[in-house]
N, C-alpha and C positions, 0 to 999 in steps of 0.2 A: 504494501501499499504506500511505502514511502513515494513513491513515483506518481502517484496518482492522485490527481486535485489538483486546487489551485495552490500556488506556492505561498498565499498569505493565509492559508486557513487548515485544520488538522487533516490528515490523510483521510481519503474518500473512496469510499468500495467502487468495487468495480459496475456492480450494478448485476451480474450473474455470479453466480458461483463457479467461477472460471478456473481455480483449484482442484474441484472434482472432477471437473471436463476435462479438464487435460493429463490426469493421474488417470482418468478410463483412457483416454486415445491411448498415450505411452503404454499404456499395461497391454492395452488390444496390440499397438506394434510389437512389446517386445516377443507377448504370447507369437504374433507369426513369424517374428525371426526363431523362438526358441523350436517351434514345430520344423521351420526350413533346417534348424542345426538338428534336431531329431533325426532329420531322411538321410542326412548323411554318418550322425555318428551313431544313432540309436539308443541315444540318451537323453533323458531329460530333464526340465532343470528349473527351477524356481524363479520364478519372473515377479521382480521388485521394482513398485511403482508407488512411490512416494509422492504427498501432496505439494510440501515445499521444495522438493526437488525438480518437479515435475513444473513449477512454473519460473523455477529458479533457469530450466531448460531455455526459458522463450524471453531471458531477461537480456537477448542481447547480447552488447560489448559491456555491461555492470561492472564485473569484476576487473576486467582489465583497465578500463578506466581509470581504476583509483588504486591500484595496483600498481600501473606503467607512470600514470599521468598525476593518479592523486585528486582524480575529481571524483566527488560525488554527483551522482544524476538526483537534479531536486525537481520536485513537482511544477510542472508548464502549464497547468491546465489544459486548454484545449488547441493551443499552438505547437512545431518541433522548432525550438529556438534554432534562429537566423537561417530558417527556409521560409520564405515569404514570395507572395499569399499564398498559404495554406490553413486556412481557417474554417471554422463553421461563423458565418455573419448573419446578422438579424434581417431581415423580412418584413413586408408587413400583414403577415401572418405565422412566421415561426423563424426557423431558423433554415438556413441552406449552407453546405460545404463547397468551399472553389478551391480548386488545387492549379495557383499559376504562377509557381515558382520559375517555371524553368523561365530562358530568357524573353524567349519568343511567344512564348504563351503568355508572357505579361505582359506584353504589347500587345497583344491579340484581348488580352481583358480590359488595358487601359482603352482602347477603340470599342469597346462595347459599350465599357462609362461613360461613352462621348470624349474620352478627357485622351486623348491621344498623345497630346504631349508628357504625359506621366510616362509613357512607354520609356521617352529619352530622357527624363528629369532624373539629372547627378545623383540625385539623393534614391532612385530605384532601378536605374538604367541595370546592373547588373546586380549577381546572384549575392554578391556580398554589400553591394550597398543596401540592396533588400535589405538585409538579414539585419544589417547595421540599422536601417531606420524599419523594424518591424512593425511595433504600437502606431507611428505614425500611419505607416500603410493602412495596417489593417483599419485605423479609425476612418479614413480617404473610404474606403471599400465599402466598411460599413454604413457609412451616412449615401451611398449610393444606394446599398441592396435594400434597407430600410424603405426605400420611395418606390419598392417593388413587392406582387405578392411573388412566391415563391414559384407557382409556375410561370409567371412572366419571368421571371429570372432565368429559370431553367431554361427557355426559349431562346432567349437572349443568348446565355454563354451558351448553348448547342450551335447557336448560328456561327457564333464567332470561333468555336471549338475549342471549346475553355471548359477543361473536367470539373465536374461539379454533380453535386448529387445534392437529393434530398433526403434532411433524417429522416428515416421511416421511422412510426409507429407503429403496431398491430393491425391497424385498420389501414394504412396505407399499404403492410404486405399483403393481407386479401386483397386488396383490390388493383395492385402490380401486374398490368399482364404481362412483364418478364417472369414473373412469379408463377403466374399461372400457364404460362406457354412452358415453363421447365418442373412444373406440378412439381412445386420446391413446397405447398399445402397441399396433404389431404385430407377428405374427410373421411373417416370413419363413423359408427356407429355406438355409441355407449347407451347400454342398455339400460339406464335412470335417465341420461342429461340427452341421448337424442343425437344430432348430429354434431361429431366432435373434429373440430379442424386443429390439426400437427402439422410438426415437421415430416417430412420425407424422408426417405433415407440418403443420406451422404456416405462418401462421392457417388455417383453415377456407373453402374458398368456397362459396357455396350453390349454384354451378352449374357450377363446373369446381372442384372441391376436389383434385383432385389424388391421386396414391396415391407410396409406395413401393414399386419394382419389384424392387428386387434388391439384397445387400448390398454391392456392389462386386465389382471384381476382384480376384483374389488377385495377388501378389507378383509383376511382371514375364508376367502372365498376355497380354497385347497386344503383349507385345516385336517376336514376327515378326510380327507384323501391322502395327505401325507403320516396323519398317524394311524388310519388303519393300512397302507399299504408297505410303508417302512417303518411301522412300531408296534407293528400286528396287534392293534389298539380293538376292542370291541365296541359294540353299542354302547353295554352298559358302562364299559370304560371311557366312553366320550361322554354319556349325560353324567358319569360322577366329578369327569373334569370340569363340564359348566355348571353344572352345580356349585364347587366349590371356587368357581369363578376365574379356574385354571384361563380357559380357553371359549 
């Protein structure tokens, strides 16, 4: 959390259980590697995936930055320090991402803003110059984007070939044509809730794409089955366990 959030505020949460997800992904990768090794050696092995090590594994150059350069990476909010413009900017109806930090892309963004002179302004003309004047540049862009809706801004930026994107919420994802074309979200039937939209399988394989077949069991749905088949419990045993409040 030390690198998440605004620099003048306490560390923030990522917003999702990223450590659990990463540890599971690394555990899956490790299992596949172990299976491959077993095919060659005939021996199995333990796959050990720790939450903190999974997160550490995606922390880029955080460790050598400190050990070699003595640099402790700080919290920087939504910016990437010295890379500009690349930020979330206010619009008339929300926020919008713009990435125009490459020189030619920046000049196209300046054209889109109706301020072509900014493209060659010595404060912003080069990558290094924009990094040195990042706050000033973000403020100028934000003043312009705030006058447009996200849809208007997206259309203008697309017309000028400037990378950009709306910041999606769940309703946006459900309505997005690309999500639908990719079948990124599938709808299953939940026995109690009815239609149940959820994420589809990732990644997509060309020959064996896989599918989400069900939404998962209800709490305790297989208790009797497990106790009967694995522990040889009788109906009388199950009744006694329920009476005692154990199951």
